[in-house]
Every structure is written in structure tokens, then in C-alpha cells.
C-alpha positions as CSV (number, residue, x, y, z in Angstrom):
1,M,98.9,-13.0,56.0
2,V,95.7,-12.8,54.5
3,I,93.6,-9.4,55.1
4,V,89.5,-9.6,54.1
5,G,88.1,-6.7,53.2
6,G,89.6,-3.8,51.1
7,G,87.9,-0.8,52.6
8,I,89.5,1.9,55.1
9,E,90.2,-0.2,57.8
10,G,91.4,-3.4,56.2
11,C,94.3,-1.1,53.7
12,A,94.7,1.1,57.0
13,A,95.7,-2.4,58.6
14,A,97.6,-3.6,55.5
15,W,100.1,-0.2,55.9
16,A,100.3,-0.4,59.6
17,L,101.5,-3.7,59.1
18,A,104.0,-3.1,56.5
19,E,105.3,-0.2,58.5
20,R,106.1,-3.1,61.1
21,G,107.8,-4.8,58.5
22,V,105.4,-7.2,57.9
23,T,105.0,-7.6,54.3
24,D,103.5,-10.9,53.3
25,V,100.3,-9.7,53.2
26,V,97.2,-10.4,50.9
27,I,94.2,-7.8,50.9
28,V,91.0,-9.6,49.6
29,E,88.5,-7.5,48.0
30,R,85.3,-8.9,46.7
31,A,84.9,-5.3,44.4
32,T,87.4,-2.5,44.3
33,V,89.1,-0.8,47.1
34,G,86.9,1.4,49.0
35,S,83.5,0.2,47.1
36,G,81.6,-0.5,50.0
37,G,81.1,1.6,53.4
38,T,84.1,3.6,53.0
39,G,83.0,5.3,49.9
40,K,79.5,6.2,51.6
41,S,81.5,8.1,54.9
42,S,80.7,11.7,55.3
43,G,84.1,12.2,56.1
44,V,83.8,14.1,59.4
45,V,86.9,14.2,61.3
46,R,86.8,14.9,65.4
47,C,88.2,13.8,68.4
48,H,85.3,14.9,70.2
49,Y,84.6,11.2,72.3
50,G,83.7,10.3,75.8
51,V,85.2,7.1,75.5
52,S,89.2,8.5,76.2
53,S,90.3,5.6,73.8
54,L,88.4,6.8,71.1
55,A,89.1,10.3,71.6
56,A,92.9,8.8,71.8
57,M,92.8,7.3,68.6
58,A,90.9,10.4,66.7
59,N,93.7,12.3,67.8
60,A,96.9,10.2,66.9
61,A,94.9,10.1,63.7
62,L,95.3,13.4,63.1
63,D,99.0,13.6,62.2
64,V,98.2,11.0,59.4
65,F,95.8,13.0,57.9
66,E,97.5,16.4,58.4
67,N,101.1,15.1,56.9
68,A,99.4,12.7,54.0
69,A,101.5,13.6,51.4
70,E,104.4,12.6,53.3
71,I,103.2,9.3,55.3
72,L,101.2,8.0,52.7
73,G,102.9,9.7,49.3
74,A,99.3,10.7,48.3
75,D,96.4,13.4,48.9
76,V,93.6,12.5,50.9
77,G,91.2,15.6,50.6
78,F,91.6,16.7,54.2
79,H,90.3,20.3,54.9
80,Q,91.3,21.2,58.4
81,T,88.3,23.9,58.9
82,G,88.0,23.3,62.6
83,Y,84.9,21.3,64.2
84,V,82.7,22.7,66.7
85,V,79.8,20.9,68.8
86,G,77.0,22.6,70.8
87,V,75.1,21.5,73.4
88,G,71.8,22.3,75.7
89,E,71.9,23.2,79.1
90,Q,71.0,19.2,79.9
91,N,74.4,18.2,78.7
92,L,76.5,21.0,79.6
93,D,78.0,19.0,82.9
94,A,78.7,16.3,80.0
95,L,80.1,18.5,77.7
96,R,82.9,19.8,80.1
97,A,83.7,16.6,81.8
98,S,84.3,15.2,78.2
99,L,86.4,18.1,77.5
100,A,88.7,17.3,80.3
101,N,88.9,13.8,79.6
102,Q,89.6,14.8,75.9
103,R,92.4,16.8,77.2
104,A,94.0,14.6,79.4
105,V,94.8,12.1,76.3
106,G,96.4,15.2,73.8
107,V,93.4,16.2,72.2
108,R,93.0,20.3,71.8
109,T,89.9,21.4,72.6
110,E,88.3,24.2,74.3
111,E,84.9,25.6,75.4
112,I,84.3,28.5,73.4
113,G,81.4,31.2,73.6
114,H,78.5,32.1,71.9
115,A,80.0,35.0,70.0
116,E,83.1,33.2,68.5
117,V,80.5,30.3,67.0
118,R,78.5,33.4,65.3
119,R,82.0,34.5,63.8
120,H,82.3,31.1,62.0
121,W,78.8,30.3,61.1
122,P,76.9,34.0,60.8
123,T,74.0,32.4,59.5
124,A,72.9,30.0,62.3
125,Y,70.6,30.8,65.3
126,L,72.6,29.6,68.3
127,D,70.2,31.0,71.5
128,D,69.3,27.4,72.4
129,F,72.4,26.2,73.1
130,A,74.2,26.6,76.2
131,A,78.0,25.9,75.5
132,F,80.2,25.1,72.5
133,A,83.7,23.3,72.0
134,W,86.2,23.9,69.7
135,E,88.7,21.6,67.9
136,P,90.7,23.9,65.7
137,R,92.3,20.4,64.2
138,G,89.3,18.9,62.9
139,G,87.6,19.1,59.8
140,Y,86.4,16.6,56.7
141,G,88.4,14.6,54.6
142,D,87.7,11.7,51.9
143,A,87.5,8.8,53.1
144,Y,87.6,7.1,49.4
145,Q,91.0,8.7,48.6
146,T,92.6,7.7,52.5
147,A,91.5,4.1,51.4
148,Q,93.2,4.1,48.1
149,A,96.3,5.8,49.8
150,F,96.6,3.1,52.2
151,A,96.5,1.0,49.6
152,A,99.0,2.3,47.2
153,A,101.4,3.0,50.3
154,A,100.8,-0.9,51.3
155,R,101.9,-1.9,47.8
156,R,104.8,0.5,47.4
157,A,106.2,-1.5,50.6
158,G,105.1,-5.2,49.4
159,V,101.8,-5.8,50.0
160,R,99.5,-7.4,47.5
161,L,96.1,-6.4,46.6
162,R,93.7,-9.2,44.8
163,Q,90.1,-6.9,43.8
164,G,87.4,-8.6,42.5
165,S,87.9,-11.8,44.6
166,T,85.2,-12.8,47.5
167,V,86.4,-14.7,50.5
168,T,83.7,-17.1,51.4
169,E,85.2,-18.9,54.3
170,I,88.0,-18.4,56.8
171,V,90.0,-22.0,56.9
172,A,91.0,-23.0,60.5
173,E,92.5,-26.1,61.3
174,N,92.9,-27.4,65.0
175,G,91.6,-24.1,66.0
176,R,93.9,-21.6,64.0
177,A,93.2,-19.6,61.1
178,T,95.3,-21.3,58.6
179,G,93.9,-19.1,55.4
180,A,91.1,-18.1,53.2
181,R,88.9,-20.0,50.5
182,L,87.7,-17.6,47.9
183,A,84.4,-18.0,45.9
184,D,86.4,-19.6,42.7
185,G,87.3,-22.4,45.4
186,S,90.8,-21.5,45.7
187,T,92.7,-21.1,49.0
188,I,95.1,-18.2,50.1
189,P,97.3,-19.8,52.9
190,A,98.0,-17.5,55.8
191,G,99.6,-17.6,58.9
192,A,96.9,-15.1,60.3
193,V,93.6,-13.4,58.9
194,V,92.2,-10.2,59.7
195,V,89.0,-10.0,58.8
196,A,87.9,-6.3,57.9
197,A,84.8,-6.3,56.4
198,G,82.4,-4.1,57.5
199,P,78.6,-6.0,58.1
200,W,80.2,-9.1,55.6
201,S,82.4,-9.8,58.1
202,V,79.2,-11.5,60.3
203,P,78.9,-14.6,58.2
204,L,82.5,-15.3,58.0
205,L,83.0,-15.3,61.9
206,A,79.5,-17.2,62.5
207,A,80.8,-19.9,60.5
208,H,83.2,-20.6,63.3
209,G,80.5,-20.2,66.2
210,I,81.6,-16.8,66.7
211,D,78.8,-13.9,67.2
212,L,79.8,-10.5,66.0
213,P,76.7,-8.5,67.1
214,I,76.3,-6.2,64.0
215,T,73.1,-4.4,63.0
216,V,73.5,-2.5,59.2
217,H,71.8,0.7,59.6
218,R,70.9,2.5,56.5
219,E,72.5,6.0,57.0
220,Q,70.9,8.9,54.7
221,I,72.7,12.1,53.4
222,V,71.5,15.0,52.2
223,L,73.4,17.9,50.4
224,V,72.3,21.3,50.5
225,D,72.9,24.4,48.0
226,P,73.4,27.2,50.8
227,G,72.3,29.9,48.0
228,V,75.0,31.6,49.1
229,D,78.7,31.7,49.8
230,L,79.5,30.4,53.1
231,G,83.5,30.8,53.0
232,P,85.5,28.6,55.1
233,V,82.8,27.4,57.4
234,P,83.5,24.8,60.0
235,V,81.9,21.2,60.6
236,F,79.1,22.0,63.0
237,S,77.8,19.3,65.5
238,D,74.6,20.1,66.4
239,L,73.2,18.2,69.6
240,V,70.3,20.2,70.6
241,S,68.4,19.7,67.0
242,L,70.6,16.6,66.6
243,Q,72.1,17.0,63.2
244,Y,75.7,17.8,61.6
245,V,76.5,19.8,58.6
246,R,79.8,20.5,57.3
247,P,81.2,21.9,53.8
248,E,81.4,20.3,50.9
249,A,84.9,21.5,48.4
250,S,81.8,22.4,45.8
251,G,80.9,25.1,48.3
252,E,77.3,22.6,49.3
253,I,76.7,21.6,52.7
254,L,75.8,17.7,53.8
255,F,73.6,17.1,56.4
256,G,73.6,13.9,58.6
257,N,71.4,12.8,61.3
258,S,72.8,12.9,64.8
259,D,69.6,10.8,66.0
260,L,70.3,7.1,66.2
261,A,67.9,6.5,68.9
262,E,66.3,4.2,66.3
263,L,68.2,2.2,63.5
264,E,66.9,1.7,60.2
265,P,67.7,-2.1,59.5
266,A,68.8,-2.8,56.1
267,D,70.4,-5.3,53.7
268,P,74.2,-3.8,53.0
269,D,74.1,-5.6,49.3
270,R,70.0,-3.9,48.7
271,Y,69.2,-1.1,50.0
272,S,68.0,2.2,48.5
273,N,70.5,4.9,47.8
274,Q,68.5,7.9,48.1
275,A,67.1,9.5,51.0
276,S,63.4,9.0,51.7
277,E,60.7,12.0,51.3
278,A,60.3,11.6,55.2
279,F,64.2,12.1,55.8
280,L,64.2,15.1,53.2
281,D,61.6,16.6,55.2
282,L,63.6,16.0,58.3
283,A,66.5,17.6,56.7
284,V,64.4,20.4,55.6
285,E,62.8,21.2,58.9
286,K,66.4,20.9,60.9
287,V,68.4,23.0,58.4
288,G,65.7,25.7,58.0
289,T,65.3,25.8,61.9
290,R,69.1,25.8,62.7
291,F,70.2,28.3,59.6
292,P,67.3,30.8,59.3
293,G,70.0,32.7,57.3
294,L,69.9,30.4,54.6
295,E,66.8,32.0,52.7
296,N,67.5,30.4,49.4
297,A,68.8,26.7,50.5
298,S,67.5,24.1,48.4
299,V,67.9,20.4,48.4
300,S,70.7,19.2,45.7
301,S,71.1,15.7,46.0
302,T,70.9,13.1,48.3
303,Y,72.3,9.5,48.9
304,A,72.5,6.7,51.6
305,G,75.2,4.2,53.5
306,C,75.3,1.9,55.8
307,Y,77.0,1.6,59.3
308,D,77.7,-1.4,60.7
309,V,76.3,-1.2,64.1
310,T,77.1,-2.7,67.6
311,P,75.2,-2.5,70.6
312,D,77.6,-0.1,72.2
313,F,77.9,1.6,68.9
314,N,81.5,1.3,69.1
315,P,84.1,-1.0,66.9
316,V,85.1,-4.4,67.4
317,I,89.1,-4.5,67.2
318,S,89.9,-8.2,68.9
319,P,91.3,-11.4,68.4
320,T,89.0,-14.2,68.4
321,P,88.5,-18.0,69.7
322,V,90.3,-18.9,66.6
323,D,93.8,-18.6,66.8
324,G,95.2,-15.9,64.6
325,L,91.8,-14.4,63.4
326,V,91.3,-10.8,64.4
327,V,88.5,-9.1,63.6
328,A,88.2,-5.2,63.1
329,A,84.3,-4.4,62.2
330,G,81.6,-2.5,63.7
331,F,82.5,0.8,63.3
332,S,79.0,2.4,64.3
333,G,80.1,5.8,61.8
334,H,83.2,6.1,63.5
335,G,85.6,4.8,61.0
336,F,87.0,6.9,58.8
337,K,88.4,9.5,61.5
338,I,89.9,6.6,63.5
339,S,91.4,4.6,60.6
340,P,95.3,5.4,61.0
341,S,95.1,4.4,64.7
342,V,92.5,1.4,63.7
343,G,95.4,0.1,61.2
344,R,98.3,0.1,63.7
345,L,95.8,-1.5,66.6
346,V,95.5,-4.4,64.3
347,A,99.0,-4.5,63.5
348,D,99.6,-4.4,67.4
349,L,97.6,-7.0,67.8
350,V,98.9,-9.2,64.9
351,V,102.8,-8.7,65.9
352,D,102.5,-8.0,69.6
353,G,99.2,-9.4,70.5
354,T,98.8,-6.0,72.8
355,S,98.3,-2.6,72.1
356,S,101.8,-0.3,72.0
357,D,99.4,3.0,72.7
358,P,98.9,3.1,77.0
359,H,95.7,5.5,75.7
360,V,94.5,2.8,73.7
361,P,93.9,-0.3,75.8
362,D,93.2,-3.4,73.4
363,S,90.9,-4.8,76.2
364,D,88.3,-1.8,75.3
365,F,87.7,-3.1,71.7
366,R,87.6,-6.8,72.7
367,L,84.8,-8.8,70.9
368,S,84.3,-10.5,74.5
369,R,82.7,-7.5,76.0
370,F,78.9,-8.2,74.8
371,A,79.0,-11.5,76.1
372,E,80.4,-10.2,79.3
373,G,77.7,-7.2,79.3
374,A,80.7,-5.1,79.8
375,L,79.6,-2.3,77.1
376,L,82.2,0.8,76.2
377,R,80.1,3.5,76.9
378,S,81.2,7.0,78.1
379,P,81.1,8.0,81.4
380,H,79.4,11.3,80.4
381,P,76.7,10.5,77.8
382,Y,75.0,13.0,76.2
383,V,71.1,12.5,76.5
384,G,69.1,12.4,73.3
385,A,72.8,11.9,71.4
386,G,74.7,9.3,73.1
387,E,75.2,6.4,70.6
388,M,77.4,8.6,68.4
389,R,79.3,10.0,71.7
């Protein structure tokens, strides 16, 4: 079979297929492993989702991150700092309902008070939060390292990797996928094809009359020098001022914006890799207001990546109307933290046609949900931050 895309999801799928004994697999990547959206991931690891199947996927993925050296044979840069999320009064009920649903699928999470958060983040202003949730197993990792580890583990099992090769067409005969055609005109025959090429998946499916509704959004990131040694602070998701911060191994802080009510459409092949002046101003304002104790903080650098966003901000991991053609795309910023589980779900769909995890029904991620008007949404959405939750 052929996997189109050597990002974290395509490599995770190859690894999971190999774990199930399917090793006659070729990963075809137009550049190098992890060179697309994977390399720009902010790398947050959390299970805090209102959608139970996503929470379950993130929870199962933790075992791989925590035991990567044993399972994948390599360090993936995972730092288990813990993860805290804070909400205002208007989201208090949603937080508690979400925590109950998360615990029901095995997530270790609990509500904690201001005093405990203040011990974790003594430089933060916390008075405008109503409540916090705490995940001791959360943290952050390195999506590029993780993709490389998945690829290496898959290759050791017999999977082949073709880098610097662009797939221009999914070949199909009599309504069934039979391979992939490359830019040089050659064809790789296959009994099944997985398209895991992020936003570049769209034209490959469109050629077969399949609508994959993805908007490419430019996501900007700012790295901040805190001016002091913060110590081992956890990832902090602030759903009051709509920002998230996490430590870097270098001692810097990575800042991201949690307000995705308005997307910034972009061309994934041509976009600015630096934050705009307006975004820098936003970052300075948000970080300065939330962390007044960082009196000597300064901006170190910026960069940007692209999210492949679906109408409900949740991924498509699904068979398509073309037999033997499976798509895994539209991860909308969630892809890294659930990647091991994505790989396993793709392998389940290829081998069995259905999910093997009762907490992760494949129907949740079906492509047809958009045409059906049955979007995958949290039953307990957060006001102002529902897109990513």
C-alpha cells in the first residue's frame, strides 16, 4: 500500500500498520519527513477535550510519548511538565462537565484551586479565573522528532520511504484505488492508499469528486525570553484571555493565540514565516497582562505554520467513496498530541474497516459528516474558545 505524506500522521500510520504486520507499505513524501506542518507544531500534549473520542485518543497517545524509547526506539523530546487550563465564570459548568467526560474515558485530570496554580506559575495574575483543571501527565514534545521516530520504527519493520517524490494523482480503476502516480510519471501500484498530506490532500481527493472541506490557516507563534529562570513550569492554557504558553527546553516561553474565531487563510506553499506586527502587539499585551511578574521579558523570535482546518475543527480519519482510499487530514491543530492514536485508527480502517477502540468510534471522524450536517462538536463548548476544544 501507499501512504501519501511523510508528516507525523503518515509516519504514525506506517508505524501502526507495521505493528499489525502490514509492512508492504511505501511512504511517499514530496520533501523530507516532517518538513510540512509537522515541523511547525507547537507540540502541546493535553487530553482536555470536550469531544470524548479526542480525549480518549490523546490519553492513549500518552503511553507512546511516555515510553517512546521502548516503543519507538528513540527520544521524541517529550517533557512531562503537566498541563493546566483555566476558565472564567461563564465556562465553569462546561469545564466540570468536560472533566467528568474525560475521566470516563481514562484521563487523569482534576479540578485544582488558585493556590496550587500559583505555586506552579508564581508570576501569573490569576484573579479573573473561576477554576482550573490539572493534568499531571500533560506537557509538550517535539513533533518533528516524533515523526522521525515513527518513520524509523516503520522502516526497521520493513516499510519503505521515498522522500523527494511528489504524488500528483491517486490512481483508481473501477471505483477502487490502485496506486499513486508521481510527478516523474511513474506509478506505485497498491491495494490501498492512505492520503495524509494535510492541506495538499484536498486536490488529490478532488480529482475523484471527493470534497475535503479544509481551510488553510496561518498560525503565528512568538518565543519570549522571560528574563528570569522560571524553573519547571507546566503548560498553561488560558481560556480567559485566550492564549497558551509553554516552556521551551532553552528556558524561553512559547506563546500561541487561542482565539480562532477568525481564520487567516493562507497558501501552504507561500506564506510569511514571521509573526506580523499586529500579532506581536497582541502577544506582548496578552503575556504582559497574564504574567505581570515577568518584568524583564522580551521577544526572542517568531515563526508561523499552517493548520488544515475543517468546519468543526476536528480531523477527518475516514474511508472515502473510492474503495481502498482512506484519508487522514484536517487536524486543525490537534494532530501531534493524538498522532499515535491516529496511526492506530488508520491501521484499523485499512485492515478491519472499523475502529478497535470502543472509546474512539470511527464514525466520529467520517468524511460524510460535513455533507450530513452532523459536525463533531463538544457537548460542553467553551464560550470564546470552542474551536480548539
